[in-house]
PDB file of all heavy atoms in Angstrom:
ATOM      1  N   MET A   1      27.118  18.448  -4.794  1.00  0.00           N
ATOM      2  CA  MET A   1      25.944  18.306  -5.643  1.00  0.00           C
ATOM      3  C   MET A   1      26.265  18.882  -7.018  1.00  0.00           C
ATOM      4  O   MET A   1      27.044  19.817  -7.141  1.00  0.00           O
ATOM      5  CB  MET A   1      24.756  19.035  -5.050  1.00  0.00           C
ATOM      6  CG  MET A   1      24.088  18.295  -3.925  1.00  0.00           C
ATOM      7  SD  MET A   1      22.504  19.016  -3.551  1.00  0.00           S
ATOM      8  CE  MET A   1      22.763  19.337  -1.816  1.00  0.00           C
ATOM      9  N   HIS A   2      25.592  18.338  -8.008  1.00  0.00           N
ATOM     10  CA  HIS A   2      25.729  18.833  -9.376  1.00  0.00           C
ATOM     11  C   HIS A   2      24.440  19.538  -9.780  1.00  0.00           C
ATOM     12  O   HIS A   2      23.344  19.013  -9.548  1.00  0.00           O
ATOM     13  CB  HIS A   2      25.954  17.669 -10.348  1.00  0.00           C
ATOM     14  CG  HIS A   2      27.286  17.038 -10.196  1.00  0.00           C
ATOM     15  ND1 HIS A   2      28.394  17.497 -10.845  1.00  0.00           N
ATOM     16  CD2 HIS A   2      27.673  15.980  -9.468  1.00  0.00           C
ATOM     17  CE1 HIS A   2      29.425  16.746 -10.511  1.00  0.00           C
ATOM     18  NE2 HIS A   2      29.013  15.813  -9.672  1.00  0.00           N
ATOM     19  N   PRO A   3      24.546  20.703 -10.367  1.00  0.00           N
ATOM     20  CA  PRO A   3      23.338  21.396 -10.823  1.00  0.00           C
ATOM     21  C   PRO A   3      22.719  20.662 -12.016  1.00  0.00           C
ATOM     22  O   PRO A   3      23.424  20.130 -12.871  1.00  0.00           O
ATOM     23  CB  PRO A   3      23.842  22.780 -11.236  1.00  0.00           C
ATOM     24  CG  PRO A   3      25.299  22.616 -11.457  1.00  0.00           C
ATOM     25  CD  PRO A   3      25.763  21.468 -10.611  1.00  0.00           C
ATOM     26  N   THR A   4      21.405  20.624 -12.024  1.00  0.00           N
ATOM     27  CA  THR A   4      20.654  19.982 -13.105  1.00  0.00           C
ATOM     28  C   THR A   4      19.494  20.880 -13.478  1.00  0.00           C
ATOM     29  O   THR A   4      18.825  21.426 -12.600  1.00  0.00           O
ATOM     30  CB  THR A   4      20.116  18.612 -12.651  1.00  0.00           C
ATOM     31  OG1 THR A   4      21.217  17.819 -12.207  1.00  0.00           O
ATOM     32  CG2 THR A   4      19.387  17.891 -13.747  1.00  0.00           C
ATOM     33  N   GLN A   5      19.264  21.027 -14.764  1.00  0.00           N
ATOM     34  CA  GLN A   5      18.151  21.857 -15.218  1.00  0.00           C
ATOM     35  C   GLN A   5      17.214  21.032 -16.080  1.00  0.00           C
ATOM     36  O   GLN A   5      17.658  20.181 -16.860  1.00  0.00           O
ATOM     37  CB  GLN A   5      18.655  23.030 -16.048  1.00  0.00           C
ATOM     38  CG  GLN A   5      19.448  24.021 -15.262  1.00  0.00           C
ATOM     39  CD  GLN A   5      19.853  25.208 -16.130  1.00  0.00           C
ATOM     40  OE1 GLN A   5      19.541  25.291 -17.307  1.00  0.00           O
ATOM     41  NE2 GLN A   5      20.561  26.144 -15.535  1.00  0.00           N
ATOM     42  N   PHE A   6      15.922  21.281 -15.938  1.00  0.00           N
ATOM     43  CA  PHE A   6      14.934  20.696 -16.820  1.00  0.00           C
ATOM     44  C   PHE A   6      13.706  21.580 -16.815  1.00  0.00           C
ATOM     45  O   PHE A   6      13.545  22.428 -15.935  1.00  0.00           O
ATOM     46  CB  PHE A   6      14.599  19.247 -16.432  1.00  0.00           C
ATOM     47  CG  PHE A   6      14.086  19.084 -15.033  1.00  0.00           C
ATOM     48  CD1 PHE A   6      12.735  19.085 -14.767  1.00  0.00           C
ATOM     49  CD2 PHE A   6      14.970  18.923 -13.982  1.00  0.00           C
ATOM     50  CE1 PHE A   6      12.261  18.933 -13.482  1.00  0.00           C
ATOM     51  CE2 PHE A   6      14.512  18.759 -12.695  1.00  0.00           C
ATOM     52  CZ  PHE A   6      13.156  18.767 -12.439  1.00  0.00           C
ATOM     53  N   LEU A   7      12.871  21.391 -17.789  1.00  0.00           N
ATOM     54  CA  LEU A   7      11.693  22.244 -17.950  1.00  0.00           C
ATOM     55  C   LEU A   7      10.460  21.588 -17.342  1.00  0.00           C
ATOM     56  O   LEU A   7      10.263  20.382 -17.469  1.00  0.00           O
ATOM     57  CB  LEU A   7      11.453  22.517 -19.431  1.00  0.00           C
ATOM     58  CG  LEU A   7      12.587  23.235 -20.158  1.00  0.00           C
ATOM     59  CD1 LEU A   7      12.268  23.329 -21.645  1.00  0.00           C
ATOM     60  CD2 LEU A   7      12.821  24.609 -19.569  1.00  0.00           C
ATOM     61  N   LEU A   8       9.647  22.417 -16.699  1.00  0.00           N
ATOM     62  CA  LEU A   8       8.333  22.005 -16.198  1.00  0.00           C
ATOM     63  C   LEU A   8       7.301  22.930 -16.816  1.00  0.00           C
ATOM     64  O   LEU A   8       7.553  24.125 -16.971  1.00  0.00           O
ATOM     65  CB  LEU A   8       8.253  22.149 -14.673  1.00  0.00           C
ATOM     66  CG  LEU A   8       9.137  21.252 -13.827  1.00  0.00           C
ATOM     67  CD1 LEU A   8       9.010  21.648 -12.360  1.00  0.00           C
ATOM     68  CD2 LEU A   8       8.757  19.797 -14.012  1.00  0.00           C
ATOM     69  N   ASP A   9       6.139  22.370 -17.126  1.00  0.00           N
ATOM     70  CA  ASP A   9       5.088  23.259 -17.617  1.00  0.00           C
ATOM     71  C   ASP A   9       4.640  24.155 -16.464  1.00  0.00           C
ATOM     72  O   ASP A   9       4.892  23.870 -15.292  1.00  0.00           O
ATOM     73  CB  ASP A   9       3.925  22.472 -18.224  1.00  0.00           C
ATOM     74  CG  ASP A   9       3.223  21.591 -17.215  1.00  0.00           C
ATOM     75  OD1 ASP A   9       2.488  22.136 -16.364  1.00  0.00           O
ATOM     76  OD2 ASP A   9       3.409  20.363 -17.272  1.00  0.00           O
ATOM     77  N   GLN A  10       4.000  25.241 -16.802  1.00  0.00           N
ATOM     78  CA  GLN A  10       3.644  26.263 -15.820  1.00  0.00           C
ATOM     79  C   GLN A  10       2.780  25.709 -14.693  1.00  0.00           C
ATOM     80  O   GLN A  10       2.996  26.019 -13.519  1.00  0.00           O
ATOM     81  CB  GLN A  10       2.927  27.422 -16.513  1.00  0.00           C
ATOM     82  CG  GLN A  10       2.664  28.595 -15.605  1.00  0.00           C
ATOM     83  CD  GLN A  10       2.071  29.782 -16.363  1.00  0.00           C
ATOM     84  OE1 GLN A  10       1.869  29.725 -17.569  1.00  0.00           O
ATOM     85  NE2 GLN A  10       1.804  30.849 -15.664  1.00  0.00           N
ATOM     86  N   GLY A  11       1.811  24.874 -15.022  1.00  0.00           N
ATOM     87  CA  GLY A  11       0.918  24.321 -14.002  1.00  0.00           C
ATOM     88  C   GLY A  11       1.649  23.412 -13.026  1.00  0.00           C
ATOM     89  O   GLY A  11       1.435  23.486 -11.815  1.00  0.00           O
ATOM     90  N   THR A  12       2.534  22.555 -13.541  1.00  0.00           N
ATOM     91  CA  THR A  12       3.304  21.658 -12.679  1.00  0.00           C
ATOM     92  C   THR A  12       4.243  22.459 -11.785  1.00  0.00           C
ATOM     93  O   THR A  12       4.383  22.166 -10.595  1.00  0.00           O
ATOM     94  CB  THR A  12       4.113  20.655 -13.534  1.00  0.00           C
ATOM     95  OG1 THR A  12       3.201  19.904 -14.334  1.00  0.00           O
ATOM     96  CG2 THR A  12       4.914  19.711 -12.668  1.00  0.00           C
ATOM     97  N   HIS A  13       4.875  23.473 -12.350  1.00  0.00           N
ATOM     98  CA  HIS A  13       5.780  24.323 -11.573  1.00  0.00           C
ATOM     99  C   HIS A  13       5.032  24.989 -10.418  1.00  0.00           C
ATOM    100  O   HIS A  13       5.507  24.989  -9.280  1.00  0.00           O
ATOM    101  CB  HIS A  13       6.401  25.380 -12.487  1.00  0.00           C
ATOM    102  CG  HIS A  13       7.386  26.254 -11.789  1.00  0.00           C
ATOM    103  ND1 HIS A  13       7.019  27.378 -11.101  1.00  0.00           N
ATOM    104  CD2 HIS A  13       8.733  26.144 -11.683  1.00  0.00           C
ATOM    105  CE1 HIS A  13       8.100  27.941 -10.592  1.00  0.00           C
ATOM    106  NE2 HIS A  13       9.153  27.209 -10.941  1.00  0.00           N
ATOM    107  N   LYS A  14       3.854  25.507 -10.703  1.00  0.00           N
ATOM    108  CA  LYS A  14       3.064  26.179  -9.665  1.00  0.00           C
ATOM    109  C   LYS A  14       2.642  25.203  -8.577  1.00  0.00           C
ATOM    110  O   LYS A  14       2.742  25.500  -7.385  1.00  0.00           O
ATOM    111  CB  LYS A  14       1.831  26.841 -10.290  1.00  0.00           C
ATOM    112  CG  LYS A  14       1.004  27.624  -9.294  1.00  0.00           C
ATOM    113  CD  LYS A  14      -0.148  28.340  -9.953  1.00  0.00           C
ATOM    114  CE  LYS A  14      -0.948  29.125  -8.926  1.00  0.00           C
ATOM    115  NZ  LYS A  14      -2.035  29.874  -9.562  1.00  0.00           N
ATOM    116  N   ARG A  15       2.181  24.009  -8.980  1.00  0.00           N
ATOM    117  CA  ARG A  15       1.775  22.998  -7.986  1.00  0.00           C
ATOM    118  C   ARG A  15       2.961  22.556  -7.135  1.00  0.00           C
ATOM    119  O   ARG A  15       2.831  22.363  -5.924  1.00  0.00           O
ATOM    120  CB  ARG A  15       1.123  21.807  -8.680  1.00  0.00           C
ATOM    121  CG  ARG A  15      -0.229  22.163  -9.272  1.00  0.00           C
ATOM    122  CD  ARG A  15      -1.059  21.000  -9.793  1.00  0.00           C
ATOM    123  NE  ARG A  15      -0.393  19.736  -9.944  1.00  0.00           N
ATOM    124  CZ  ARG A  15      -0.142  19.118 -11.103  1.00  0.00           C
ATOM    125  NH1 ARG A  15      -0.503  19.667 -12.230  1.00  0.00           N
ATOM    126  NH2 ARG A  15       0.446  17.946 -11.132  1.00  0.00           N
ATOM    127  N   LEU A  16       4.115  22.396  -7.758  1.00  0.00           N
ATOM    128  CA  LEU A  16       5.319  22.021  -7.021  1.00  0.00           C
ATOM    129  C   LEU A  16       5.704  23.113  -6.032  1.00  0.00           C
ATOM    130  O   LEU A  16       6.024  22.831  -4.867  1.00  0.00           O
ATOM    131  CB  LEU A  16       6.470  21.762  -7.995  1.00  0.00           C
ATOM    132  CG  LEU A  16       7.832  21.486  -7.370  1.00  0.00           C
ATOM    133  CD1 LEU A  16       7.798  20.235  -6.498  1.00  0.00           C
ATOM    134  CD2 LEU A  16       8.894  21.375  -8.442  1.00  0.00           C
ATOM    135  N   ARG A  17       5.683  24.351  -6.483  1.00  0.00           N
ATOM    136  CA  ARG A  17       6.037  25.484  -5.612  1.00  0.00           C
ATOM    137  C   ARG A  17       5.121  25.542  -4.393  1.00  0.00           C
ATOM    138  O   ARG A  17       5.578  25.676  -3.255  1.00  0.00           O
ATOM    139  CB  ARG A  17       5.971  26.798  -6.400  1.00  0.00           C
ATOM    140  CG  ARG A  17       6.369  28.016  -5.589  1.00  0.00           C
ATOM    141  CD  ARG A  17       6.526  29.260  -6.453  1.00  0.00           C
ATOM    142  NE  ARG A  17       5.481  29.446  -7.436  1.00  0.00           N
ATOM    143  CZ  ARG A  17       4.327  30.075  -7.218  1.00  0.00           C
ATOM    144  NH1 ARG A  17       4.072  30.589  -6.028  1.00  0.00           N
ATOM    145  NH2 ARG A  17       3.442  30.222  -8.173  1.00  0.00           N
ATOM    146  N   ILE A  18       3.826  25.410  -4.626  1.00  0.00           N
ATOM    147  CA  ILE A  18       2.857  25.474  -3.528  1.00  0.00           C
ATOM    148  C   ILE A  18       3.047  24.294  -2.574  1.00  0.00           C
ATOM    149  O   ILE A  18       3.055  24.463  -1.353  1.00  0.00           O
ATOM    150  CB  ILE A  18       1.415  25.520  -4.084  1.00  0.00           C
ATOM    151  CG1 ILE A  18       1.177  26.868  -4.775  1.00  0.00           C
ATOM    152  CG2 ILE A  18       0.391  25.275  -2.980  1.00  0.00           C
ATOM    153  CD1 ILE A  18      -0.090  26.928  -5.604  1.00  0.00           C
ATOM    154  N   ALA A  19       3.221  23.078  -3.118  1.00  0.00           N
ATOM    155  CA  ALA A  19       3.411  21.897  -2.274  1.00  0.00           C
ATOM    156  C   ALA A  19       4.682  22.023  -1.440  1.00  0.00           C
ATOM    157  O   ALA A  19       4.694  21.670  -0.255  1.00  0.00           O
ATOM    158  CB  ALA A  19       3.454  20.641  -3.136  1.00  0.00           C
ATOM    159  N   ALA A  20       5.744  22.537  -2.032  1.00  0.00           N
ATOM    160  CA  ALA A  20       6.992  22.712  -1.296  1.00  0.00           C
ATOM    161  C   ALA A  20       6.817  23.718  -0.164  1.00  0.00           C
ATOM    162  O   ALA A  20       7.269  23.481   0.965  1.00  0.00           O
ATOM    163  CB  ALA A  20       8.110  23.156  -2.242  1.00  0.00           C
ATOM    164  N   ILE A  21       6.145  24.813  -0.447  1.00  0.00           N
ATOM    165  CA  ILE A  21       5.874  25.816   0.591  1.00  0.00           C
ATOM    166  C   ILE A  21       5.067  25.194   1.720  1.00  0.00           C
ATOM    167  O   ILE A  21       5.370  25.400   2.901  1.00  0.00           O
ATOM    168  CB  ILE A  21       5.149  27.043  -0.006  1.00  0.00           C
ATOM    169  CG1 ILE A  21       6.104  27.832  -0.903  1.00  0.00           C
ATOM    170  CG2 ILE A  21       4.574  27.935   1.100  1.00  0.00           C
ATOM    171  CD1 ILE A  21       5.418  28.888  -1.765  1.00  0.00           C
ATOM    172  N   GLU A  22       4.047  24.432   1.381  1.00  0.00           N
ATOM    173  CA  GLU A  22       3.205  23.794   2.402  1.00  0.00           C
ATOM    174  C   GLU A  22       4.006  22.828   3.272  1.00  0.00           C
ATOM    175  O   GLU A  22       3.693  22.655   4.457  1.00  0.00           O
ATOM    176  CB  GLU A  22       2.041  23.052   1.732  1.00  0.00           C
ATOM    177  CG  GLU A  22       1.016  23.967   1.132  1.00  0.00           C
ATOM    178  CD  GLU A  22      -0.065  23.252   0.344  1.00  0.00           C
ATOM    179  OE1 GLU A  22       0.085  22.036   0.054  1.00  0.00           O
ATOM    180  OE2 GLU A  22      -1.072  23.912   0.013  1.00  0.00           O
ATOM    181  N   GLN A  23       5.027  22.200   2.699  1.00  0.00           N
ATOM    182  CA  GLN A  23       5.862  21.259   3.446  1.00  0.00           C
ATOM    183  C   GLN A  23       7.033  21.953   4.148  1.00  0.00           C
ATOM    184  O   GLN A  23       7.777  21.314   4.887  1.00  0.00           O
ATOM    185  CB  GLN A  23       6.409  20.179   2.512  1.00  0.00           C
ATOM    186  CG  GLN A  23       5.346  19.272   1.943  1.00  0.00           C
ATOM    187  CD  GLN A  23       4.619  18.499   3.041  1.00  0.00           C
ATOM    188  OE1 GLN A  23       5.254  17.872   3.883  1.00  0.00           O
ATOM    189  NE2 GLN A  23       3.301  18.537   3.028  1.00  0.00           N
ATOM    190  N   GLY A  24       7.211  23.232   3.877  1.00  0.00           N
ATOM    191  CA  GLY A  24       8.296  23.988   4.501  1.00  0.00           C
ATOM    192  C   GLY A  24       9.669  23.633   3.946  1.00  0.00           C
ATOM    193  O   GLY A  24      10.667  23.719   4.667  1.00  0.00           O
ATOM    194  N   ILE A  25       9.711  23.231   2.661  1.00  0.00           N
ATOM    195  CA  ILE A  25      10.974  22.885   2.027  1.00  0.00           C
ATOM    196  C   ILE A  25      11.113  23.663   0.721  1.00  0.00           C
ATOM    197  O   ILE A  25      10.143  24.227   0.213  1.00  0.00           O
ATOM    198  CB  ILE A  25      11.093  21.364   1.755  1.00  0.00           C
ATOM    199  CG1 ILE A  25       9.988  20.875   0.800  1.00  0.00           C
ATOM    200  CG2 ILE A  25      11.079  20.585   3.064  1.00  0.00           C
ATOM    201  CD1 ILE A  25      10.112  19.419   0.390  1.00  0.00           C
ATOM    202  N   SER A  26      12.315  23.655   0.181  1.00  0.00           N
ATOM    203  CA  SER A  26      12.535  24.326  -1.098  1.00  0.00           C
ATOM    204  C   SER A  26      12.044  23.435  -2.235  1.00  0.00           C
ATOM    205  O   SER A  26      11.870  22.218  -2.073  1.00  0.00           O
ATOM    206  CB  SER A  26      14.026  24.610  -1.288  1.00  0.00           C
ATOM    207  OG  SER A  26      14.744  23.400  -1.464  1.00  0.00           O
ATOM    208  N   MET A  27      11.859  24.047  -3.395  1.00  0.00           N
ATOM    209  CA  MET A  27      11.505  23.260  -4.568  1.00  0.00           C
ATOM    210  C   MET A  27      12.624  22.291  -4.905  1.00  0.00           C
ATOM    211  O   MET A  27      12.372  21.154  -5.311  1.00  0.00           O
ATOM    212  CB  MET A  27      11.212  24.182  -5.752  1.00  0.00           C
ATOM    213  CG  MET A  27       9.906  24.923  -5.619  1.00  0.00           C
ATOM    214  SD  MET A  27       9.605  26.091  -6.968  1.00  0.00           S
ATOM    215  CE  MET A  27       9.714  25.076  -8.402  1.00  0.00           C
ATOM    216  N   GLY A  28      13.859  22.713  -4.726  1.00  0.00           N
ATOM    217  CA  GLY A  28      14.995  21.836  -4.990  1.00  0.00           C
ATOM    218  C   GLY A  28      14.959  20.596  -4.116  1.00  0.00           C
ATOM    219  O   GLY A  28      15.207  19.481  -4.588  1.00  0.00           O
ATOM    220  N   GLU A  29      14.654  20.788  -2.841  1.00  0.00           N
ATOM    221  CA  GLU A  29      14.567  19.636  -1.929  1.00  0.00           C
ATOM    222  C   GLU A  29      13.412  18.718  -2.329  1.00  0.00           C
ATOM    223  O   GLU A  29      13.543  17.492  -2.299  1.00  0.00           O
ATOM    224  CB  GLU A  29      14.400  20.102  -0.483  1.00  0.00           C
ATOM    225  CG  GLU A  29      14.309  18.963   0.521  1.00  0.00           C
ATOM    226  CD  GLU A  29      15.525  18.042   0.539  1.00  0.00           C
ATOM    227  OE1 GLU A  29      16.634  18.498   0.223  1.00  0.00           O
ATOM    228  OE2 GLU A  29      15.358  16.848   0.865  1.00  0.00           O
ATOM    229  N   ALA A  30      12.295  19.285  -2.714  1.00  0.00           N
ATOM    230  CA  ALA A  30      11.162  18.473  -3.159  1.00  0.00           C
ATOM    231  C   ALA A  30      11.545  17.646  -4.391  1.00  0.00           C
ATOM    232  O   ALA A  30      11.211  16.455  -4.480  1.00  0.00           O
ATOM    233  CB  ALA A  30       9.962  19.366  -3.470  1.00  0.00           C
ATOM    234  N   LEU A  31      12.258  18.254  -5.312  1.00  0.00           N
ATOM    235  CA  LEU A  31      12.688  17.537  -6.512  1.00  0.00           C
ATOM    236  C   LEU A  31      13.707  16.450  -6.183  1.00  0.00           C
ATOM    237  O   LEU A  31      13.653  15.348  -6.739  1.00  0.00           O
ATOM    238  CB  LEU A  31      13.264  18.519  -7.533  1.00  0.00           C
ATOM    239  CG  LEU A  31      12.225  19.450  -8.161  1.00  0.00           C
ATOM    240  CD1 LEU A  31      12.916  20.554  -8.950  1.00  0.00           C
ATOM    241  CD2 LEU A  31      11.275  18.665  -9.047  1.00  0.00           C
ATOM    242  N   ARG A  32      14.628  16.731  -5.254  1.00  0.00           N
ATOM    243  CA  ARG A  32      15.597  15.704  -4.849  1.00  0.00           C
ATOM    244  C   ARG A  32      14.877  14.519  -4.208  1.00  0.00           C
ATOM    245  O   ARG A  32      15.198  13.356  -4.483  1.00  0.00           O
ATOM    246  CB  ARG A  32      16.634  16.291  -3.890  1.00  0.00           C
ATOM    247  CG  ARG A  32      17.691  17.126  -4.603  1.00  0.00           C
ATOM    248  CD  ARG A  32      18.823  17.555  -3.683  1.00  0.00           C
ATOM    249  NE  ARG A  32      18.400  18.524  -2.685  1.00  0.00           N
ATOM    250  CZ  ARG A  32      18.328  19.839  -2.907  1.00  0.00           C
ATOM    251  NH1 ARG A  32      18.634  20.342  -4.080  1.00  0.00           N
ATOM    252  NH2 ARG A  32      17.949  20.646  -1.942  1.00  0.00           N
ATOM    253  N   GLU A  33      13.887  14.790  -3.363  1.00  0.00           N
ATOM    254  CA  GLU A  33      13.110  13.708  -2.748  1.00  0.00           C
ATOM    255  C   GLU A  33      12.392  12.884  -3.812  1.00  0.00           C
ATOM    256  O   GLU A  33      12.370  11.650  -3.743  1.00  0.00           O
ATOM    257  CB  GLU A  33      12.083  14.275  -1.761  1.00  0.00           C
ATOM    258  CG  GLU A  33      12.682  14.787  -0.482  1.00  0.00           C
ATOM    259  CD  GLU A  33      11.619  15.275   0.490  1.00  0.00           C
ATOM    260  OE1 GLU A  33      10.444  14.850   0.391  1.00  0.00           O
ATOM    261  OE2 GLU A  33      11.968  16.093   1.357  1.00  0.00           O
ATOM    262  N   ALA A  34      11.806  13.561  -4.796  1.00  0.00           N
ATOM    263  CA  ALA A  34      11.079  12.860  -5.859  1.00  0.00           C
ATOM    264  C   ALA A  34      12.014  11.981  -6.680  1.00  0.00           C
ATOM    265  O   ALA A  34      11.687  10.826  -6.991  1.00  0.00           O
ATOM    266  CB  ALA A  34      10.364  13.870  -6.761  1.00  0.00           C
ATOM    267  N   VAL A  35      13.185  12.497  -7.020  1.00  0.00           N
ATOM    268  CA  VAL A  35      14.147  11.718  -7.803  1.00  0.00           C
ATOM    269  C   VAL A  35      14.631  10.522  -6.995  1.00  0.00           C
ATOM    270  O   VAL A  35      14.712   9.401  -7.509  1.00  0.00           O
ATOM    271  CB  VAL A  35      15.329  12.603  -8.261  1.00  0.00           C
ATOM    272  CG1 VAL A  35      16.461  11.753  -8.826  1.00  0.00           C
ATOM    273  CG2 VAL A  35      14.852  13.624  -9.285  1.00  0.00           C
ATOM    274  N   ASN A  36      14.954  10.725  -5.734  1.00  0.00           N
ATOM    275  CA  ASN A  36      15.413   9.617  -4.900  1.00  0.00           C
ATOM    276  C   ASN A  36      14.348   8.538  -4.755  1.00  0.00           C
ATOM    277  O   ASN A  36      14.659   7.343  -4.803  1.00  0.00           O
ATOM    278  CB  ASN A  36      15.859  10.116  -3.528  1.00  0.00           C
ATOM    279  CG  ASN A  36      17.190  10.830  -3.589  1.00  0.00           C
ATOM    280  OD1 ASN A  36      18.028  10.517  -4.425  1.00  0.00           O
ATOM    281  ND2 ASN A  36      17.385  11.803  -2.716  1.00  0.00           N
ATOM    282  N   LEU A  37      13.093   8.929  -4.597  1.00  0.00           N
ATOM    283  CA  LEU A  37      12.004   7.960  -4.521  1.00  0.00           C
ATOM    284  C   LEU A  37      11.868   7.196  -5.830  1.00  0.00           C
ATOM    285  O   LEU A  37      11.722   5.971  -5.839  1.00  0.00           O
ATOM    286  CB  LEU A  37      10.691   8.664  -4.175  1.00  0.00           C
ATOM    287  CG  LEU A  37       9.456   7.787  -4.065  1.00  0.00           C
ATOM    288  CD1 LEU A  37       9.624   6.743  -2.973  1.00  0.00           C
ATOM    289  CD2 LEU A  37       8.231   8.643  -3.782  1.00  0.00           C
ATOM    290  N   TRP A  38      11.949   7.888  -6.942  1.00  0.00           N
ATOM    291  CA  TRP A  38      11.859   7.246  -8.256  1.00  0.00           C
ATOM    292  C   TRP A  38      12.985   6.241  -8.436  1.00  0.00           C
ATOM    293  O   TRP A  38      12.772   5.116  -8.883  1.00  0.00           O
ATOM    294  CB  TRP A  38      11.880   8.314  -9.349  1.00  0.00           C
ATOM    295  CG  TRP A  38      11.718   7.766 -10.717  1.00  0.00           C
ATOM    296  CD1 TRP A  38      10.547   7.453 -11.339  1.00  0.00           C
ATOM    297  CD2 TRP A  38      12.761   7.452 -11.653  1.00  0.00           C
ATOM    298  NE1 TRP A  38      10.805   6.970 -12.605  1.00  0.00           N
ATOM    299  CE2 TRP A  38      12.152   6.956 -12.819  1.00  0.00           C
ATOM    300  CE3 TRP A  38      14.132   7.558 -11.608  1.00  0.00           C
ATOM    301  CZ2 TRP A  38      12.890   6.566 -13.925  1.00  0.00           C
ATOM    302  CZ3 TRP A  38      14.862   7.166 -12.708  1.00  0.00           C
ATOM    303  CH2 TRP A  38      14.235   6.667 -13.856  1.00  0.00           C
ATOM    304  N   LEU A  39      14.204   6.645  -8.080  1.00  0.00           N
ATOM    305  CA  LEU A  39      15.351   5.744  -8.213  1.00  0.00           C
ATOM    306  C   LEU A  39      15.202   4.517  -7.322  1.00  0.00           C
ATOM    307  O   LEU A  39      15.552   3.403  -7.719  1.00  0.00           O
ATOM    308  CB  LEU A  39      16.651   6.486  -7.865  1.00  0.00           C
ATOM    309  CG  LEU A  39      17.130   7.494  -8.897  1.00  0.00           C
ATOM    310  CD1 LEU A  39      18.287   8.304  -8.331  1.00  0.00           C
ATOM    311  CD2 LEU A  39      17.511   6.818 -10.199  1.00  0.00           C
ATOM    312  N   LYS A  40      14.678   4.721  -6.132  1.00  0.00           N
ATOM    313  CA  LYS A  40      14.480   3.607  -5.203  1.00  0.00           C
ATOM    314  C   LYS A  40      13.518   2.577  -5.796  1.00  0.00           C
ATOM    315  O   LYS A  40      13.761   1.374  -5.722  1.00  0.00           O
ATOM    316  CB  LYS A  40      13.940   4.152  -3.877  1.00  0.00           C
ATOM    317  CG  LYS A  40      13.863   3.155  -2.772  1.00  0.00           C
ATOM    318  CD  LYS A  40      13.230   3.828  -1.549  1.00  0.00           C
ATOM    319  CE  LYS A  40      14.070   3.597  -0.337  1.00  0.00           C
ATOM    320  NZ  LYS A  40      13.462   4.177   0.869  1.00  0.00           N
ATOM    321  N   THR A  41      12.434   3.041  -6.415  1.00  0.00           N
ATOM    322  CA  THR A  41      11.473   2.094  -7.004  1.00  0.00           C
ATOM    323  C   THR A  41      12.062   1.392  -8.215  1.00  0.00           C
ATOM    324  O   THR A  41      11.777   0.224  -8.453  1.00  0.00           O
ATOM    325  CB  THR A  41      10.161   2.791  -7.407  1.00  0.00           C
ATOM    326  OG1 THR A  41      10.408   3.746  -8.427  1.00  0.00           O
ATOM    327  CG2 THR A  41       9.497   3.469  -6.209  1.00  0.00           C
ATOM    328  N   LYS A  42      12.898   2.067  -8.966  1.00  0.00           N
ATOM    329  CA  LYS A  42      13.506   1.455 -10.141  1.00  0.00           C
ATOM    330  C   LYS A  42      14.554   0.428  -9.752  1.00  0.00           C
ATOM    331  O   LYS A  42      14.702  -0.586 -10.416  1.00  0.00           O
ATOM    332  CB  LYS A  42      14.147   2.531 -11.043  1.00  0.00           C
ATOM    333  CG  LYS A  42      13.150   3.506 -11.619  1.00  0.00           C
ATOM    334  CD  LYS A  42      12.084   2.774 -12.398  1.00  0.00           C
ATOM    335  CE  LYS A  42      11.017   3.730 -12.886  1.00  0.00           C
ATOM    336  NZ  LYS A  42       9.881   3.066 -13.492  1.00  0.00           N
ATOM    337  N   ARG A  43      15.300   0.666  -8.704  1.00  0.00           N
ATOM    338  CA  ARG A  43      16.326  -0.282  -8.254  1.00  0.00           C
ATOM    339  C   ARG A  43      15.700  -1.591  -7.787  1.00  0.00           C
ATOM    340  O   ARG A  43      16.242  -2.642  -8.010  1.00  0.00           O
ATOM    341  CB  ARG A  43      17.141   0.328  -7.117  1.00  0.00           C
ATOM    342  CG  ARG A  43      18.124   1.344  -7.597  1.00  0.00           C
ATOM    343  CD  ARG A  43      19.058   1.759  -6.471  1.00  0.00           C
ATOM    344  NE  ARG A  43      19.571   3.076  -6.760  1.00  0.00           N
ATOM    345  CZ  ARG A  43      19.539   4.103  -5.935  1.00  0.00           C
ATOM    346  NH1 ARG A  43      19.048   3.962  -4.734  1.00  0.00           N
ATOM    347  NH2 ARG A  43      20.036   5.261  -6.287  1.00  0.00           N
ATOM    348  N   LYS A  44      14.540  -1.513  -7.134  1.00  0.00           N
ATOM    349  CA  LYS A  44      13.875  -2.717  -6.644  1.00  0.00           C
ATOM    350  C   LYS A  44      13.417  -3.607  -7.798  1.00  0.00           C
ATOM    351  O   LYS A  44      13.452  -4.814  -7.703  1.00  0.00           O
ATOM    352  CB  LYS A  44      12.675  -2.354  -5.769  1.00  0.00           C
ATOM    353  CG  LYS A  44      13.068  -1.787  -4.431  1.00  0.00           C
ATOM    354  CD  LYS A  44      11.839  -1.469  -3.607  1.00  0.00           C
ATOM    355  CE  LYS A  44      12.231  -0.874  -2.265  1.00  0.00           C
ATOM    356  NZ  LYS A  44      11.069  -0.502  -1.475  1.00  0.00           N
ATOM    357  N   LYS A  45      12.997  -2.982  -8.893  1.00  0.00           N
ATOM    358  CA  LYS A  45      12.486  -3.734 -10.036  1.00  0.00           C
ATOM    359  C   LYS A  45      13.603  -4.243 -10.934  1.00  0.00           C
ATOM    360  O   LYS A  45      13.461  -5.241 -11.608  1.00  0.00           O
ATOM    361  CB  LYS A  45      11.526  -2.880 -10.865  1.00  0.00           C
ATOM    362  CG  LYS A  45      10.260  -2.546 -10.107  1.00  0.00           C
ATOM    363  CD  LYS A  45       9.354  -1.663 -10.943  1.00  0.00           C
ATOM    364  CE  LYS A  45       8.110  -1.282 -10.168  1.00  0.00           C
ATOM    365  NZ  LYS A  45       7.256  -0.385 -10.900  1.00  0.00           N
ATOM    366  N   GLY A  46      14.726  -3.507 -10.971  1.00  0.00           N
ATOM    367  CA  GLY A  46      15.800  -3.848 -11.893  1.00  0.00           C
ATOM    368  C   GLY A  46      16.880  -4.603 -11.223  1.00  0.00           C
ATOM    369  O   GLY A  46      17.741  -5.217 -11.712  1.00  0.00           O
TER     370      GLY A  46
END
């Protein structure tokens, strides 16, 4: 894996942290799932 950094506003970061905790996963895993889902939708259209 390659490390990637980006900025989130405080509210989004907090919501992501809470959602990840509720799902029993890390924030990193939640972000990887989100990116993979986004890429999947873009590949279908492109």
